[in-house]
Gaussian input, Z-matrix of N, CA and C with variables (Angstrom, degrees):
# hf/3-21g

backbone

0 1
 N
 C     1     B1
 C     2     B2     1     A1
 N     3     B3     2     A2     1     D1
 C     4     B4     3     A3     2     D2
 C     5     B5     4     A4     3     D3
 N     6     B6     5     A5     4     D4
 C     7     B7     6     A6     5     D5
 C     8     B8     7     A7     6     D6
 N     9     B9     8     A8     7     D7
 C    10    B10     9     A9     8     D8
 C    11    B11    10    A10     9     D9
 N    12    B12    11    A11    10    D10
 C    13    B13    12    A12    11    D11
 C    14    B14    13    A13    12    D12
 N    15    B15    14    A14    13    D13
 C    16    B16    15    A15    14    D14
 C    17    B17    16    A16    15    D15
 N    18    B18    17    A17    16    D16
 C    19    B19    18    A18    17    D17
 C    20    B20    19    A19    18    D18
 N    21    B21    20    A20    19    D19
 C    22    B22    21    A21    20    D20
 C    23    B23    22    A22    21    D21
 N    24    B24    23    A23    22    D22
 C    25    B25    24    A24    23    D23
 C    26    B26    25    A25    24    D24
 N    27    B27    26    A26    25    D25
 C    28    B28    27    A27    26    D26
 C    29    B29    28    A28    27    D27
 N    30    B30    29    A29    28    D28
 C    31    B31    30    A30    29    D29
 C    32    B32    31    A31    30    D30
 N    33    B33    32    A32    31    D31
 C    34    B34    33    A33    32    D32
 C    35    B35    34    A34    33    D33
 N    36    B36    35    A35    34    D34
 C    37    B37    36    A36    35    D35
 C    38    B38    37    A37    36    D36
 N    39    B39    38    A38    37    D37
 C    40    B40    39    A39    38    D38
 C    41    B41    40    A40    39    D39
 N    42    B42    41    A41    40    D40
 C    43    B43    42    A42    41    D41
 C    44    B44    43    A43    42    D42
 N    45    B45    44    A44    43    D43
 C    46    B46    45    A45    44    D44
 C    47    B47    46    A46    45    D45
 N    48    B48    47    A47    46    D46
 C    49    B49    48    A48    47    D47
 C    50    B50    49    A49    48    D48
 N    51    B51    50    A50    49    D49
 C    52    B52    51    A51    50    D50
 C    53    B53    52    A52    51    D51
 N    54    B54    53    A53    52    D52
 C    55    B55    54    A54    53    D53
 C    56    B56    55    A55    54    D54
 N    57    B57    56    A56    55    D55
 C    58    B58    57    A57    56    D56
 C    59    B59    58    A58    57    D57
 N    60    B60    59    A59    58    D58
 C    61    B61    60    A60    59    D59
 C    62    B62    61    A61    60    D60
 N    63    B63    62    A62    61    D61
 C    64    B64    63    A63    62    D62
 C    65    B65    64    A64    63    D63
 N    66    B66    65    A65    64    D64
 C    67    B67    66    A66    65    D65
 C    68    B68    67    A67    66    D66
 N    69    B69    68    A68    67    D67
 C    70    B70    69    A69    68    D68
 C    71    B71    70    A70    69    D69
 N    72    B72    71    A71    70    D70
 C    73    B73    72    A72    71    D71
 C    74    B74    73    A73    72    D72
 N    75    B75    74    A74    73    D73
 C    76    B76    75    A75    74    D74
 C    77    B77    76    A76    75    D75
 N    78    B78    77    A77    76    D76
 C    79    B79    78    A78    77    D77
 C    80    B80    79    A79    78    D78
 N    81    B81    80    A80    79    D79
 C    82    B82    81    A81    80    D80
 C    83    B83    82    A82    81    D81
 N    84    B84    83    A83    82    D82
 C    85    B85    84    A84    83    D83
 C    86    B86    85    A85    84    D84
 N    87    B87    86    A86    85    D85
 C    88    B88    87    A87    86    D86
 C    89    B89    88    A88    87    D87
 N    90    B90    89    A89    88    D88
 C    91    B91    90    A90    89    D89
 C    92    B92    91    A91    90    D90
 N    93    B93    92    A92    91    D91
 C    94    B94    93    A93    92    D92
 C    95    B95    94    A94    93    D93
 N    96    B96    95    A95    94    D94
 C    97    B97    96    A96    95    D95
 C    98    B98    97    A97    96    D96
 N    99    B99    98    A98    97    D97
 C   100   B100    99    A99    98    D98
 C   101   B101   100   A100    99    D99
 N   102   B102   101   A101   100   D100
 C   103   B103   102   A102   101   D101
 C   104   B104   103   A103   102   D102
 N   105   B105   104   A104   103   D103
 C   106   B106   105   A105   104   D104
 C   107   B107   106   A106   105   D105
 N   108   B108   107   A107   106   D106
 C   109   B109   108   A108   107   D107
 C   110   B110   109   A109   108   D108
 N   111   B111   110   A110   109   D109
 C   112   B112   111   A111   110   D110
 C   113   B113   112   A112   111   D111
 N   114   B114   113   A113   112   D112
 C   115   B115   114   A114   113   D113
 C   116   B116   115   A115   114   D114
 N   117   B117   116   A116   115   D115
 C   118   B118   117   A117   116   D116
 C   119   B119   118   A118   117   D117
 N   120   B120   119   A119   118   D118
 C   121   B121   120   A120   119   D119
 C   122   B122   121   A121   120   D120
 N   123   B123   122   A122   121   D121
 C   124   B124   123   A123   122   D122
 C   125   B125   124   A124   123   D123
 N   126   B126   125   A125   124   D124
 C   127   B127   126   A126   125   D125
 C   128   B128   127   A127   126   D126
 N   129   B129   128   A128   127   D127
 C   130   B130   129   A129   128   D128
 C   131   B131   130   A130   129   D129
 N   132   B132   131   A131   130   D130
 C   133   B133   132   A132   131   D131
 C   134   B134   133   A133   132   D132
 N   135   B135   134   A134   133   D133
 C   136   B136   135   A135   134   D134
 C   137   B137   136   A136   135   D135
 N   138   B138   137   A137   136   D136
 C   139   B139   138   A138   137   D137
 C   140   B140   139   A139   138   D138
 N   141   B141   140   A140   139   D139
 C   142   B142   141   A141   140   D140
 C   143   B143   142   A142   141   D141
 N   144   B144   143   A143   142   D142
 C   145   B145   144   A144   143   D143
 C   146   B146   145   A145   144   D144
 N   147   B147   146   A146   145   D145
 C   148   B148   147   A147   146   D146
 C   149   B149   148   A148   147   D147
 N   150   B150   149   A149   148   D148
 C   151   B151   150   A150   149   D149
 C   152   B152   151   A151   150   D150
 N   153   B153   152   A152   151   D151
 C   154   B154   153   A153   152   D152
 C   155   B155   154   A154   153   D153
 N   156   B156   155   A155   154   D154
 C   157   B157   156   A156   155   D155
 C   158   B158   157   A157   156   D156
 N   159   B159   158   A158   157   D157
 C   160   B160   159   A159   158   D158
 C   161   B161   160   A160   159   D159
 N   162   B162   161   A161   160   D160
 C   163   B163   162   A162   161   D161
 C   164   B164   163   A163   162   D162
 N   165   B165   164   A164   163   D163
 C   166   B166   165   A165   164   D164
 C   167   B167   166   A166   165   D165
 N   168   B168   167   A167   166   D166
 C   169   B169   168   A168   167   D167
 C   170   B170   169   A169   168   D168
 N   171   B171   170   A170   169   D169
 C   172   B172   171   A171   170   D170
 C   173   B173   172   A172   171   D171
 N   174   B174   173   A173   172   D172
 C   175   B175   174   A174   173   D173
 C   176   B176   175   A175   174   D174
 N   177   B177   176   A176   175   D175
 C   178   B178   177   A177   176   D176
 C   179   B179   178   A178   177   D177
 N   180   B180   179   A179   178   D178
 C   181   B181   180   A180   179   D179
 C   182   B182   181   A181   180   D180
 N   183   B183   182   A182   181   D181
 C   184   B184   183   A183   182   D182
 C   185   B185   184   A184   183   D183
 N   186   B186   185   A185   184   D184
 C   187   B187   186   A186   185   D185
 C   188   B188   187   A187   186   D186
 N   189   B189   188   A188   187   D187
 C   190   B190   189   A189   188   D188
 C   191   B191   190   A190   189   D189
 N   192   B192   191   A191   190   D190
 C   193   B193   192   A192   191   D191
 C   194   B194   193   A193   192   D192
 N   195   B195   194   A194   193   D193
 C   196   B196   195   A195   194   D194
 C   197   B197   196   A196   195   D195
 N   198   B198   197   A197   196   D196
 C   199   B199   198   A198   197   D197
 C   200   B200   199   A199   198   D198
 N   201   B201   200   A200   199   D199
 C   202   B202   201   A201   200   D200
 C   203   B203   202   A202   201   D201
 N   204   B204   203   A203   202   D202
 C   205   B205   204   A204   203   D203
 C   206   B206   205   A205   204   D204
 N   207   B207   206   A206   205   D205
 C   208   B208   207   A207   206   D206
 C   209   B209   208   A208   207   D207
 N   210   B210   209   A209   208   D208
 C   211   B211   210   A210   209   D209
 C   212   B212   211   A211   210   D210
 N   213   B213   212   A212   211   D211
 C   214   B214   213   A213   212   D212
 C   215   B215   214   A214   213   D213
 N   216   B216   215   A215   214   D214
 C   217   B217   216   A216   215   D215
 C   218   B218   217   A217   216   D216
 N   219   B219   218   A218   217   D217
 C   220   B220   219   A219   218   D218
 C   221   B221   220   A220   219   D219
 N   222   B222   221   A221   220   D220
 C   223   B223   222   A222   221   D221
 C   224   B224   223   A223   222   D222
 N   225   B225   224   A224   223   D223
 C   226   B226   225   A225   224   D224
 C   227   B227   226   A226   225   D225
 N   228   B228   227   A227   226   D226
 C   229   B229   228   A228   227   D227
 C   230   B230   229   A229   228   D228
 N   231   B231   230   A230   229   D229
 C   232   B232   231   A231   230   D230
 C   233   B233   232   A232   231   D231
 N   234   B234   233   A233   232   D232
 C   235   B235   234   A234   233   D233
 C   236   B236   235   A235   234   D234
 N   237   B237   236   A236   235   D235
 C   238   B238   237   A237   236   D236
 C   239   B239   238   A238   237   D237
 N   240   B240   239   A239   238   D238
 C   241   B241   240   A240   239   D239
 C   242   B242   241   A241   240   D240

   B1=1.4581
   B2=1.5189
   B3=1.3361
   B4=1.4487
   B5=1.5188
   B6=1.3218
   B7=1.4578
   B8=1.5175
   B9=1.3181
   B10=1.4581
   B11=1.5271
   B12=1.3269
   B13=1.4657
   B14=1.5261
   B15=1.3465
   B16=1.4580
   B17=1.5308
   B18=1.3222
   B19=1.4556
   B20=1.5291
   B21=1.3306
   B22=1.4650
   B23=1.5245
   B24=1.3149
   B25=1.4635
   B26=1.5207
   B27=1.3271
   B28=1.4723
   B29=1.5263
   B30=1.3395
   B31=1.4624
   B32=1.5227
   B33=1.3246
   B34=1.4476
   B35=1.5169
   B36=1.3378
   B37=1.4594
   B38=1.5262
   B39=1.3256
   B40=1.4643
   B41=1.5191
   B42=1.3373
   B43=1.4626
   B44=1.5202
   B45=1.3298
   B46=1.4588
   B47=1.5235
   B48=1.3257
   B49=1.4626
   B50=1.5212
   B51=1.3279
   B52=1.4621
   B53=1.5244
   B54=1.3013
   B55=1.4580
   B56=1.5188
   B57=1.3369
   B58=1.4608
   B59=1.5241
   B60=1.3285
   B61=1.4624
   B62=1.5258
   B63=1.3402
   B64=1.4623
   B65=1.5257
   B66=1.3281
   B67=1.4518
   B68=1.5287
   B69=1.3190
   B70=1.4626
   B71=1.5256
   B72=1.3197
   B73=1.4605
   B74=1.5217
   B75=1.3221
   B76=1.4606
   B77=1.5235
   B78=1.3389
   B79=1.4599
   B80=1.5226
   B81=1.3240
   B82=1.4652
   B83=1.5245
   B84=1.3186
   B85=1.4643
   B86=1.5234
   B87=1.3178
   B88=1.4707
   B89=1.5248
   B90=1.3279
   B91=1.4667
   B92=1.5290
   B93=1.3513
   B94=1.4703
   B95=1.5303
   B96=1.3218
   B97=1.4623
   B98=1.5245
   B99=1.3318
   B100=1.4638
   B101=1.5246
   B102=1.3459
   B103=1.4510
   B104=1.5117
   B105=1.3313
   B106=1.4684
   B107=1.5267
   B108=1.3010
   B109=1.4540
   B110=1.5243
   B111=1.3005
   B112=1.4665
   B113=1.5269
   B114=1.3308
   B115=1.4653
   B116=1.5326
   B117=1.3262
   B118=1.4587
   B119=1.5222
   B120=1.2991
   B121=1.4658
   B122=1.5307
   B123=1.3662
   B124=1.4671
   B125=1.5304
   B126=1.3526
   B127=1.4599
   B128=1.5350
   B129=1.3321
   B130=1.4676
   B131=1.5224
   B132=1.3325
   B133=1.4629
   B134=1.5214
   B135=1.3386
   B136=1.4653
   B137=1.5201
   B138=1.3325
   B139=1.4619
   B140=1.5253
   B141=1.3160
   B142=1.4649
   B143=1.5161
   B144=1.3198
   B145=1.4524
   B146=1.5173
   B147=1.3146
   B148=1.4685
   B149=1.5210
   B150=1.3334
   B151=1.4663
   B152=1.5362
   B153=1.3337
   B154=1.4590
   B155=1.5273
   B156=1.3249
   B157=1.4566
   B158=1.5226
   B159=1.3284
   B160=1.4610
   B161=1.5269
   B162=1.3232
   B163=1.4576
   B164=1.5227
   B165=1.3210
   B166=1.4562
   B167=1.5283
   B168=1.3261
   B169=1.4586
   B170=1.5255
   B171=1.3053
   B172=1.4547
   B173=1.5182
   B174=1.3323
   B175=1.4563
   B176=1.5199
   B177=1.3216
   B178=1.4657
   B179=1.5264
   B180=1.3336
   B181=1.4637
   B182=1.5255
   B183=1.3266
   B184=1.4606
   B185=1.5166
   B186=1.3170
   B187=1.4714
   B188=1.5341
   B189=1.3138
   B190=1.4692
   B191=1.5316
   B192=1.3122
   B193=1.4652
   B194=1.5241
   B195=1.3102
   B196=1.4629
   B197=1.5264
   B198=1.3278
   B199=1.4682
   B200=1.5305
   B201=1.3155
   B202=1.4711
   B203=1.5284
   B204=1.3329
   B205=1.4694
   B206=1.5319
   B207=1.3209
   B208=1.4684
   B209=1.5284
   B210=1.3383
   B211=1.4620
   B212=1.5288
   B213=1.3284
   B214=1.4660
   B215=1.5287
   B216=1.3272
   B217=1.4619
   B218=1.5172
   B219=1.3217
   B220=1.4635
   B221=1.5179
   B222=1.3266
   B223=1.4589
   B224=1.5226
   B225=1.3057
   B226=1.4648
   B227=1.5224
   B228=1.3109
   B229=1.4539
   B230=1.5269
   B231=1.3186
   B232=1.4597
   B233=1.5319
   B234=1.3160
   B235=1.4627
   B236=1.5095
   B237=1.3244
   B238=1.4627
   B239=1.5173
   B240=1.3147
   B241=1.4698
   B242=1.4967
   A1=108.88
   A2=117.06
   A3=120.92
   A4=108.89
   A5=116.62
   A6=120.33
   A7=112.84
   A8=117.79
   A9=120.22
   A10=112.87
   A11=116.95
   A12=120.46
   A13=110.04
   A14=118.06
   A15=120.58
   A16=113.27
   A17=118.05
   A18=121.54
   A19=109.08
   A20=117.57
   A21=119.76
   A22=111.42
   A23=116.38
   A24=122.38
   A25=113.13
   A26=118.53
   A27=119.65
   A28=111.66
   A29=118.11
   A30=120.65
   A31=110.55
   A32=117.04
   A33=120.53
   A34=111.14
   A35=117.97
   A36=119.28
   A37=111.34
   A38=118.69
   A39=120.83
   A40=109.98
   A41=117.88
   A42=121.23
   A43=110.62
   A44=118.46
   A45=121.77
   A46=112.03
   A47=117.69
   A48=120.51
   A49=112.74
   A50=117.59
   A51=120.99
   A52=110.11
   A53=116.73
   A54=120.87
   A55=107.64
   A56=117.54
   A57=119.81
   A58=112.02
   A59=115.77
   A60=120.95
   A61=109.79
   A62=116.23
   A63=121.23
   A64=108.94
   A65=115.75
   A66=121.44
   A67=108.82
   A68=116.05
   A69=121.23
   A70=110.80
   A71=114.91
   A72=121.95
   A73=107.83
   A74=116.89
   A75=122.52
   A76=110.17
   A77=115.75
   A78=121.53
   A79=105.65
   A80=116.95
   A81=121.42
   A82=112.74
   A83=117.11
   A84=119.86
   A85=111.10
   A86=117.06
   A87=120.88
   A88=113.02
   A89=117.77
   A90=122.37
   A91=110.89
   A92=115.70
   A93=119.47
   A94=112.24
   A95=117.01
   A96=124.24
   A97=113.10
   A98=117.03
   A99=121.37
   A100=111.79
   A101=117.70
   A102=121.73
   A103=115.44
   A104=118.66
   A105=120.39
   A106=112.28
   A107=117.97
   A108=122.20
   A109=113.31
   A110=117.88
   A111=121.14
   A112=114.21
   A113=120.40
   A114=118.90
   A115=113.64
   A116=117.98
   A117=121.53
   A118=113.44
   A119=117.42
   A120=122.19
   A121=109.67
   A122=117.43
   A123=119.60
   A124=114.60
   A125=119.68
   A126=118.04
   A127=113.37
   A128=117.35
   A129=122.70
   A130=111.92
   A131=116.36
   A132=121.81
   A133=112.60
   A134=117.67
   A135=121.24
   A136=110.07
   A137=115.21
   A138=120.04
   A139=109.38
   A140=116.45
   A141=121.96
   A142=107.11
   A143=115.67
   A144=121.80
   A145=109.19
   A146=115.38
   A147=121.95
   A148=111.12
   A149=114.94
   A150=122.82
   A151=112.98
   A152=116.95
   A153=122.19
   A154=108.23
   A155=116.67
   A156=121.71
   A157=109.04
   A158=116.13
   A159=121.17
   A160=109.97
   A161=115.17
   A162=122.33
   A163=107.62
   A164=116.33
   A165=121.63
   A166=106.30
   A167=115.97
   A168=121.28
   A169=113.40
   A170=118.38
   A171=120.77
   A172=113.40
   A173=116.79
   A174=121.85
   A175=112.63
   A176=117.96
   A177=122.27
   A178=110.13
   A179=116.24
   A180=121.23
   A181=112.52
   A182=117.58
   A183=120.57
   A184=113.54
   A185=118.01
   A186=121.40
   A187=112.98
   A188=118.04
   A189=125.25
   A190=114.55
   A191=119.19
   A192=121.56
   A193=112.77
   A194=117.67
   A195=121.60
   A196=112.74
   A197=117.89
   A198=121.82
   A199=113.37
   A200=118.28
   A201=122.02
   A202=113.95
   A203=120.43
   A204=119.83
   A205=114.65
   A206=118.30
   A207=120.49
   A208=109.69
   A209=117.72
   A210=120.37
   A211=114.54
   A212=117.45
   A213=120.20
   A214=112.81
   A215=117.57
   A216=120.98
   A217=114.13
   A218=117.08
   A219=120.69
   A220=112.94
   A221=118.05
   A222=121.27
   A223=109.73
   A224=115.86
   A225=121.93
   A226=107.82
   A227=115.10
   A228=120.45
   A229=108.11
   A230=116.48
   A231=121.75
   A232=108.79
   A233=116.76
   A234=121.28
   A235=109.58
   A236=115.99
   A237=121.74
   A238=108.40
   A239=115.82
   A240=119.67
   A241=111.51
   D1=131.39
   D2=177.48
   D3=-76.39
   D4=133.33
   D5=-178.40
   D6=-73.70
   D7=-26.18
   D8=-178.19
   D9=-87.83
   D10=-4.60
   D11=-178.76
   D12=-79.20
   D13=140.79
   D14=179.77
   D15=-71.74
   D16=-22.92
   D17=-179.55
   D18=-132.61
   D19=139.50
   D20=176.76
   D21=-61.94
   D22=155.85
   D23=-177.17
   D24=-56.35
   D25=-35.81
   D26=-177.72
   D27=-64.69
   D28=-31.98
   D29=177.65
   D30=-75.65
   D31=-38.84
   D32=179.46
   D33=-62.27
   D34=-42.98
   D35=-179.54
   D36=-69.09
   D37=-31.20
   D38=175.90
   D39=-67.26
   D40=-38.98
   D41=179.03
   D42=-65.72
   D43=-35.34
   D44=-178.87
   D45=-66.60
   D46=-27.15
   D47=-178.68
   D48=-72.14
   D49=-20.07
   D50=179.03
   D51=-73.37
   D52=147.92
   D53=175.35
   D54=-105.85
   D55=107.37
   D56=-176.91
   D57=-75.76
   D58=151.01
   D59=175.70
   D60=-78.54
   D61=-30.84
   D62=177.90
   D63=-132.51
   D64=155.02
   D65=176.66
   D66=-135.78
   D67=162.30
   D68=-179.38
   D69=-73.24
   D70=144.35
   D71=175.27
   D72=-134.08
   D73=145.31
   D74=-176.31
   D75=-108.58
   D76=131.05
   D77=170.30
   D78=-90.82
   D79=99.96
   D80=-174.46
   D81=-63.78
   D82=-27.60
   D83=178.73
   D84=-70.68
   D85=-31.29
   D86=-178.82
   D87=-90.13
   D88=-27.59
   D89=-175.16
   D90=-62.48
   D91=127.88
   D92=178.06
   D93=-100.24
   D94=9.25
   D95=175.80
   D96=58.31
   D97=37.75
   D98=-178.20
   D99=-74.80
   D100=-27.55
   D101=177.84
   D102=83.25
   D103=7.08
   D104=179.87
   D105=-61.27
   D106=-30.13
   D107=-176.87
   D108=-77.03
   D109=-25.93
   D110=-172.22
   D111=-57.45
   D112=-50.79
   D113=-178.31
   D114=-74.43
   D115=-9.52
   D116=-178.29
   D117=-87.20
   D118=-12.54
   D119=-176.38
   D120=-84.33
   D121=107.35
   D122=-177.69
   D123=-57.80
   D124=-43.41
   D125=-179.22
   D126=-87.55
   D127=6.48
   D128=-179.48
   D129=56.98
   D130=48.84
   D131=-179.93
   D132=-86.80
   D133=-13.83
   D134=-179.85
   D135=-95.46
   D136=137.11
   D137=-179.38
   D138=-136.58
   D139=136.82
   D140=175.93
   D141=-114.61
   D142=100.20
   D143=-178.52
   D144=-127.91
   D145=134.25
   D146=-179.14
   D147=53.91
   D148=37.60
   D149=177.08
   D150=64.77
   D151=26.84
   D152=177.39
   D153=-128.85
   D154=125.31
   D155=177.72
   D156=-86.07
   D157=127.87
   D158=179.38
   D159=-128.09
   D160=156.91
   D161=176.72
   D162=-114.34
   D163=127.90
   D164=174.76
   D165=-84.58
   D166=98.96
   D167=-170.57
   D168=-62.54
   D169=-31.55
   D170=178.68
   D171=-72.32
   D172=-13.72
   D173=-178.02
   D174=-106.47
   D175=-26.96
   D176=-178.34
   D177=-60.70
   D178=130.49
   D179=-179.00
   D180=-99.08
   D181=-4.09
   D182=-179.87
   D183=75.89
   D184=24.84
   D185=-175.63
   D186=-73.23
   D187=-17.62
   D188=177.40
   D189=69.17
   D190=11.06
   D191=-179.34
   D192=-68.15
   D193=-19.35
   D194=-178.84
   D195=-87.61
   D196=-19.82
   D197=-170.49
   D198=-72.41
   D199=-55.93
   D200=-174.37
   D201=-61.94
   D202=-39.70
   D203=-178.07
   D204=-71.48
   D205=-13.15
   D206=-178.07
   D207=-64.96
   D208=116.65
   D209=-175.54
   D210=-68.99
   D211=-19.15
   D212=-178.09
   D213=-113.01
   D214=2.49
   D215=178.39
   D216=69.52
   D217=30.53
   D218=-177.71
   D219=-78.96
   D220=-17.90
   D221=179.46
   D222=-103.90
   D223=130.56
   D224=176.28
   D225=-136.13
   D226=167.35
   D227=176.86
   D228=-102.12
   D229=134.39
   D230=179.06
   D231=-126.33
   D232=158.27
   D233=179.49
   D234=-63.37
   D235=135.06
   D236=179.54
   D237=-82.78
   D238=121.57
   D239=-177.99
   D240=-104.66

């Protein structure tokens, strides 16, 4: 178990087994790369690499914890296809 992780690995893998109705999507034009959303994502589906925020769709549980704190509204929930 990683000590810096907000949730133990056993909870993260249980969350991944769920099939969400919606998942997070990033508006790259609006995103200011502040990183406020990163520590809020329980399954760690958000990644900021090379100054680009991405969502790992296979890991996102649709919990919406990343959406409200975004100061510029760059994260929204979309239907999972």
